A tleap script that builds the chain and sets N, CA, C and O, in Angstrom:
source leaprc.protein.ff14SB
mol = sequence {
  NMET LEU GLY ALA VAL ALA ALA GLY ARG ALA
  VAL LEU PRO ALA MET LEU GLU ARG GLY SER
  GLY THR LEU LEU PHE SER SER GLY ILE SER
  ALA VAL HIE PRO PRO ALA LEU LEU GLY ASN
  ILE GLY ILE ALA ALA ALA GLY LEU ARG ASN
  TYR ALA LEU SER LEU ALA GLU THR LEU ALA
  GLY ARG GLY VAL HIE VAL GLY PRO ILE ALA
  ALA ALA CPRO
}
set mol.1.N position { 4.338 -0.607 -4.483 }
set mol.1.CA position { 5.571 -0.690 -3.747 }
set mol.1.C position { 5.570 0.311 -2.599 }
set mol.1.O position { 5.854 -0.057 -1.459 }
set mol.2.N position { 5.259 1.555 -2.880 }
set mol.2.CA position { 5.271 2.573 -1.823 }
set mol.2.C position { 4.183 2.332 -0.794 }
set mol.2.O position { 4.374 2.618 0.388 }
set mol.3.N position { 3.043 1.811 -1.227 }
set mol.3.CA position { 1.973 1.479 -0.288 }
set mol.3.C position { 2.401 0.392 0.684 }
set mol.3.O position { 2.082 0.449 1.871 }
set mol.4.N position { 3.119 -0.591 0.180 }
set mol.4.CA position { 3.606 -1.680 1.038 }
set mol.4.C position { 4.611 -1.156 2.058 }
set mol.4.O position { 4.578 -1.553 3.222 }
set mol.5.N position { 5.496 -0.273 1.630 }
set mol.5.CA position { 6.486 0.306 2.538 }
set mol.5.C position { 5.776 1.144 3.607 }
set mol.5.O position { 6.118 1.063 4.787 }
set mol.6.N position { 4.800 1.938 3.200 }
set mol.6.CA position { 4.055 2.766 4.154 }
set mol.6.C position { 3.288 1.905 5.152 }
set mol.6.O position { 3.265 2.206 6.345 }
set mol.7.N position { 2.664 0.843 4.671 }
set mol.7.CA position { 1.924 -0.052 5.562 }
set mol.7.C position { 2.862 -0.723 6.558 }
set mol.7.O position { 2.548 -0.825 7.743 }
set mol.8.N position { 4.007 -1.176 6.073 }
set mol.8.CA position { 4.985 -1.789 6.960 }
set mol.8.C position { 5.461 -0.833 8.037 }
set mol.8.O position { 5.567 -1.205 9.206 }
set mol.9.N position { 5.747 0.391 7.643 }
set mol.9.CA position { 6.198 1.398 8.610 }
set mol.9.C position { 5.124 1.713 9.648 }
set mol.9.O position { 5.431 2.051 10.791 }
set mol.10.N position { 3.870 1.599 9.239 }
set mol.10.CA position { 2.772 1.899 10.157 }
set mol.10.C position { 2.602 0.828 11.232 }
set mol.10.O position { 2.248 1.149 12.366 }
set mol.11.N position { 2.847 -0.426 10.897 }
set mol.11.CA position { 2.575 -1.510 11.840 }
set mol.11.C position { 3.827 -2.112 12.487 }
set mol.11.O position { 3.725 -2.736 13.543 }
set mol.12.N position { 4.987 -1.940 11.884 }
set mol.12.CA position { 6.203 -2.559 12.414 }
set mol.12.C position { 6.586 -2.131 13.821 }
set mol.12.O position { 6.977 -2.989 14.613 }
set mol.13.N position { 6.498 -0.863 14.176 }
set mol.13.CA position { 6.907 -0.487 15.536 }
set mol.13.C position { 6.154 -1.273 16.620 }
set mol.13.O position { 6.771 -1.750 17.573 }
set mol.14.N position { 4.856 -1.409 16.488 }
set mol.14.CA position { 4.072 -2.148 17.486 }
set mol.14.C position { 4.423 -3.633 17.470 }
set mol.14.O position { 4.499 -4.266 18.523 }
set mol.15.N position { 4.636 -4.188 16.281 }
set mol.15.CA position { 5.002 -5.598 16.184 }
set mol.15.C position { 6.355 -5.855 16.842 }
set mol.15.O position { 6.519 -6.841 17.560 }
set mol.16.N position { 7.312 -4.983 16.603 }
set mol.16.CA position { 8.639 -5.143 17.191 }
set mol.16.C position { 8.593 -4.978 18.709 }
set mol.16.O position { 9.275 -5.696 19.440 }
set mol.17.N position { 7.795 -4.039 19.169 }
set mol.17.CA position { 7.652 -3.839 20.611 }
set mol.17.C position { 7.032 -5.068 21.269 }
set mol.17.O position { 7.436 -5.467 22.361 }
set mol.18.N position { 6.055 -5.662 20.602 }
set mol.18.CA position { 5.372 -6.860 21.086 }
set mol.18.C position { 6.235 -8.105 20.916 }
set mol.18.O position { 6.112 -9.067 21.675 }
set mol.19.N position { 7.105 -8.077 19.918 }
set mol.19.CA position { 7.955 -9.230 19.628 }
set mol.19.C position { 7.253 -10.313 18.841 }
set mol.19.O position { 7.665 -11.472 18.860 }
set mol.20.N position { 6.183 -9.931 18.142 }
set mol.20.CA position { 5.468 -10.904 17.305 }
set mol.20.C position { 4.664 -10.174 16.238 }
set mol.20.O position { 4.283 -9.015 16.395 }
set mol.21.N position { 4.422 -10.887 15.157 }
set mol.21.CA position { 3.619 -10.350 14.068 }
set mol.21.C position { 4.049 -10.936 12.742 }
set mol.21.O position { 5.113 -11.543 12.623 }
set mol.22.N position { 3.208 -10.743 11.758 }
set mol.22.CA position { 3.486 -11.250 10.417 }
set mol.22.C position { 3.058 -10.223 9.383 }
set mol.22.O position { 1.965 -9.663 9.464 }
set mol.23.N position { 3.915 -9.986 8.425 }
set mol.23.CA position { 3.599 -9.140 7.274 }
set mol.23.C position { 3.660 -10.016 6.034 }
set mol.23.O position { 4.677 -10.658 5.774 }
set mol.24.N position { 2.586 -10.045 5.275 }
set mol.24.CA position { 2.549 -10.768 4.005 }
set mol.24.C position { 2.314 -9.767 2.893 }
set mol.24.O position { 1.377 -8.971 2.951 }
set mol.25.N position { 3.161 -9.807 1.886 }
set mol.25.CA position { 3.051 -8.904 0.749 }
set mol.25.C position { 2.649 -9.711 -0.481 }
set mol.25.O position { 3.364 -10.620 -0.901 }
set mol.26.N position { 1.521 -9.374 -1.038 }
set mol.26.CA position { 0.971 -10.129 -2.161 }
set mol.26.C position { 1.234 -9.422 -3.492 }
set mol.26.O position { 1.081 -8.207 -3.611 }
set mol.27.N position { 1.629 -10.211 -4.478 }
set mol.27.CA position { 1.812 -9.691 -5.837 }
set mol.27.C position { 1.483 -10.809 -6.817 }
set mol.27.O position { 1.012 -11.872 -6.413 }
set mol.28.N position { 1.720 -10.583 -8.056 }
set mol.28.CA position { 1.454 -11.593 -9.074 }
set mol.28.C position { 2.667 -12.462 -9.350 }
set mol.28.O position { 3.773 -12.183 -8.887 }
set mol.29.N position { 2.442 -13.497 -10.096 }
set mol.29.CA position { 3.509 -14.437 -10.430 }
set mol.29.C position { 4.603 -13.771 -11.268 }
set mol.29.O position { 5.716 -14.290 -11.363 }
set mol.30.N position { 4.290 -12.629 -11.871 }
set mol.30.CA position { 5.308 -11.936 -12.668 }
set mol.30.C position { 6.466 -11.441 -11.810 }
set mol.30.O position { 7.489 -11.016 -12.346 }
set mol.31.N position { 6.322 -11.488 -10.478 }
set mol.31.CA position { 7.430 -11.149 -9.592 }
set mol.31.C position { 8.544 -12.189 -9.683 }
set mol.31.O position { 9.711 -11.890 -9.431 }
set mol.32.N position { 8.164 -13.412 -10.047 }
set mol.32.CA position { 9.119 -14.513 -10.109 }
set mol.32.C position { 9.395 -14.941 -11.549 }
set mol.32.O position { 10.538 -15.223 -11.910 }
set mol.33.N position { 8.346 -14.988 -12.368 }
set mol.33.CA position { 8.438 -15.412 -13.771 }
set mol.33.C position { 7.796 -14.342 -14.649 }
set mol.33.O position { 6.613 -14.443 -14.978 }
set mol.34.N position { 8.560 -13.317 -15.034 }
set mol.34.CA position { 7.976 -12.195 -15.765 }
set mol.34.C position { 7.811 -12.454 -17.265 }
set mol.34.O position { 8.805 -12.466 -17.991 }
set mol.35.N position { 6.593 -12.659 -17.741 }
set mol.35.CA position { 6.393 -12.767 -19.184 }
set mol.35.C position { 6.511 -11.382 -19.826 }
set mol.35.O position { 6.260 -10.370 -19.172 }
set mol.36.N position { 6.884 -11.340 -21.075 }
set mol.36.CA position { 7.075 -10.063 -21.771 }
set mol.36.C position { 5.814 -9.206 -21.734 }
set mol.36.O position { 5.896 -7.981 -21.635 }
set mol.37.N position { 4.657 -9.842 -21.812 }
set mol.37.CA position { 3.388 -9.112 -21.808 }
set mol.37.C position { 3.172 -8.338 -20.505 }
set mol.37.O position { 2.505 -7.303 -20.506 }
set mol.38.N position { 3.724 -8.823 -19.409 }
set mol.38.CA position { 3.532 -8.182 -18.109 }
set mol.38.C position { 4.817 -7.554 -17.576 }
set mol.38.O position { 4.986 -7.414 -16.365 }
set mol.39.N position { 5.712 -7.181 -18.469 }
set mol.39.CA position { 6.992 -6.618 -18.054 }
set mol.39.C position { 6.861 -5.389 -17.183 }
set mol.39.O position { 7.639 -5.216 -16.245 }
set mol.40.N position { 5.896 -4.530 -17.469 }
set mol.40.CA position { 5.758 -3.293 -16.691 }
set mol.40.C position { 5.361 -3.579 -15.241 }
set mol.40.O position { 5.934 -2.988 -14.326 }
set mol.41.N position { 4.411 -4.456 -15.015 }
set mol.41.CA position { 4.001 -4.777 -13.651 }
set mol.41.C position { 5.003 -5.717 -12.994 }
set mol.41.O position { 5.143 -5.717 -11.771 }
set mol.42.N position { 5.702 -6.518 -13.798 }
set mol.42.CA position { 6.701 -7.438 -13.266 }
set mol.42.C position { 7.822 -6.724 -12.537 }
set mol.42.O position { 8.349 -7.235 -11.549 }
set mol.43.N position { 8.188 -5.549 -13.016 }
set mol.43.CA position { 9.242 -4.767 -12.366 }
set mol.43.C position { 8.806 -4.372 -10.958 }
set mol.43.O position { 9.566 -4.537 -10.003 }
set mol.44.N position { 7.594 -3.855 -10.827 }
set mol.44.CA position { 7.088 -3.467 -9.512 }
set mol.44.C position { 6.895 -4.684 -8.614 }
set mol.44.O position { 7.212 -4.634 -7.426 }
set mol.45.N position { 6.378 -5.774 -9.172 }
set mol.45.CA position { 6.151 -6.987 -8.389 }
set mol.45.C position { 7.470 -7.570 -7.879 }
set mol.45.O position { 7.551 -8.021 -6.736 }
set mol.46.N position { 8.494 -7.559 -8.720 }
set mol.46.CA position { 9.807 -8.050 -8.305 }
set mol.46.C position { 10.401 -7.150 -7.221 }
set mol.46.O position { 11.036 -7.637 -6.286 }
set mol.47.N position { 10.196 -5.850 -7.347 }
set mol.47.CA position { 10.674 -4.922 -6.321 }
set mol.47.C position { 10.007 -5.183 -4.981 }
set mol.47.O position { 10.664 -5.159 -3.940 }
set mol.48.N position { 8.700 -5.432 -5.005 }
set mol.48.CA position { 7.965 -5.730 -3.783 }
set mol.48.C position { 8.449 -7.036 -3.168 }
set mol.48.O position { 8.616 -7.130 -1.952 }
set mol.49.N position { 8.672 -8.039 -4.004 }
set mol.49.CA position { 9.176 -9.335 -3.524 }
set mol.49.C position { 10.545 -9.169 -2.876 }
set mol.49.O position { 10.788 -9.704 -1.795 }
set mol.50.N position { 11.439 -8.432 -3.527 }
set mol.50.CA position { 12.777 -8.217 -2.976 }
set mol.50.C position { 12.735 -7.405 -1.685 }
set mol.50.O position { 13.520 -7.654 -0.770 }
set mol.51.N position { 11.830 -6.443 -1.606 }
set mol.51.CA position { 11.650 -5.671 -0.372 }
set mol.51.C position { 11.229 -6.603 0.761 }
set mol.51.O position { 11.778 -6.537 1.861 }
set mol.52.N position { 10.255 -7.470 0.492 }
set mol.52.CA position { 9.774 -8.399 1.515 }
set mol.52.C position { 10.888 -9.347 1.966 }
set mol.52.O position { 11.038 -9.600 3.161 }
set mol.53.N position { 11.663 -9.870 1.024 }
set mol.53.CA position { 12.749 -10.782 1.377 }
set mol.53.C position { 13.835 -10.072 2.191 }
set mol.53.O position { 14.376 -10.644 3.137 }
set mol.54.N position { 14.149 -8.840 1.827 }
set mol.54.CA position { 15.146 -8.062 2.569 }
set mol.54.C position { 14.657 -7.733 3.972 }
set mol.54.O position { 15.415 -7.810 4.939 }
set mol.55.N position { 13.390 -7.366 4.074 }
set mol.55.CA position { 12.809 -7.053 5.374 }
set mol.55.C position { 12.786 -8.298 6.260 }
set mol.55.O position { 13.053 -8.218 7.459 }
set mol.56.N position { 12.465 -9.444 5.664 }
set mol.56.CA position { 12.467 -10.702 6.419 }
set mol.56.C position { 13.855 -10.990 6.985 }
set mol.56.O position { 13.984 -11.402 8.138 }
set mol.57.N position { 14.878 -10.778 6.187 }
set mol.57.CA position { 16.251 -11.014 6.639 }
set mol.57.C position { 16.634 -10.044 7.746 }
set mol.57.O position { 17.274 -10.430 8.724 }
set mol.58.N position { 16.247 -8.799 7.594 }
set mol.58.CA position { 16.561 -7.773 8.584 }
set mol.58.C position { 15.888 -8.064 9.926 }
set mol.58.O position { 16.473 -7.822 10.982 }
set mol.59.N position { 14.664 -8.580 9.882 }
set mol.59.CA position { 13.891 -8.808 11.115 }
set mol.59.C position { 14.034 -10.214 11.669 }
set mol.59.O position { 13.410 -10.535 12.680 }
set mol.60.N position { 14.828 -11.052 11.043 }
set mol.60.CA position { 15.005 -12.430 11.507 }
set mol.60.C position { 15.444 -12.453 12.971 }
set mol.60.O position { 16.352 -11.727 13.375 }
set mol.61.N position { 14.787 -13.292 13.744 }
set mol.61.CA position { 15.124 -13.432 15.149 }
set mol.61.C position { 14.494 -12.406 16.068 }
set mol.61.O position { 14.771 -12.390 17.268 }
set mol.62.N position { 13.645 -11.547 15.514 }
set mol.62.CA position { 13.009 -10.518 16.339 }
set mol.62.C position { 11.523 -10.779 16.554 }
set mol.62.O position { 10.818 -9.940 17.114 }
set mol.63.N position { 11.045 -11.942 16.111 }
set mol.63.CA position { 9.651 -12.320 16.337 }
set mol.63.C position { 8.670 -11.848 15.284 }
set mol.63.O position { 7.491 -12.195 15.344 }
set mol.64.N position { 9.128 -11.067 14.327 }
set mol.64.CA position { 8.259 -10.568 13.250 }
set mol.64.C position { 8.632 -11.308 11.973 }
set mol.64.O position { 9.786 -11.290 11.544 }
set mol.65.N position { 7.663 -11.943 11.384 }
set mol.65.CA position { 7.888 -12.714 10.171 }
set mol.65.C position { 7.356 -11.937 8.961 }
set mol.65.O position { 6.304 -11.303 9.028 }
set mol.66.N position { 8.096 -12.000 7.870 }
set mol.66.CA position { 7.736 -11.288 6.647 }
set mol.66.C position { 7.851 -12.254 5.488 }
set mol.66.O position { 8.814 -13.015 5.400 }
set mol.67.N position { 6.863 -12.227 4.592 }
set mol.67.CA position { 6.931 -13.100 3.437 }
set mol.67.C position { 6.212 -12.535 2.230 }
set mol.67.O position { 5.186 -11.868 2.362 }
set mol.68.N position { 6.757 -12.805 1.044 }
set mol.68.CA position { 6.071 -12.427 -0.191 }
set mol.68.C position { 5.164 -13.580 -0.644 }
set mol.68.O position { 5.473 -14.753 -0.432 }
set mol.69.N position { 4.073 -13.229 -1.254 }
set mol.69.CA position { 3.179 -14.230 -1.847 }
set mol.69.C position { 2.998 -13.845 -3.302 }
set mol.69.O position { 2.426 -12.799 -3.606 }
set mol.70.N position { 3.482 -14.686 -4.200 }
set mol.70.CA position { 3.344 -14.435 -5.635 }
set mol.70.C position { 2.213 -15.321 -6.150 }
set mol.70.O position { 2.427 -16.498 -6.438 }
set mol.71.N position { 1.031 -14.770 -6.263 }
set mol.71.CA position { -0.151 -15.517 -6.647 }
set mol.71.C position { -0.162 -15.782 -8.148 }
set mol.71.O position { 0.081 -14.879 -8.950 }
set mol.72.N position { -0.443 -17.015 -8.516 }
set mol.72.CA position { -0.573 -17.390 -9.931 }
set mol.72.C position { -2.029 -17.256 -10.358 }
set mol.72.O position { -2.939 -17.470 -9.557 }
set mol.73.N position { -2.245 -16.905 -11.611 }
set mol.73.CA position { -3.635 -16.754 -12.075 }
set mol.73.C position { -4.371 -18.085 -12.103 }
set mol.73.O position { -5.545 -18.133 -12.468 }
savepdb mol mol.pdb
quit
């Protein structure tokens, strides 16, 4: 989660200045469908997904696109 925030902060200023760019945040399917076995990682994955969705909403209309990718095994 903190790595994703740091990476976003590192590249967002240039993307916003340019008016274009894409940030994709990858996590596991437990971000959307958390099985009990993966509850510990599911919390972090869900946080990353929600961060990406919030950032996408905040940057809407500014040329920078943000999306979460919840990869299934």
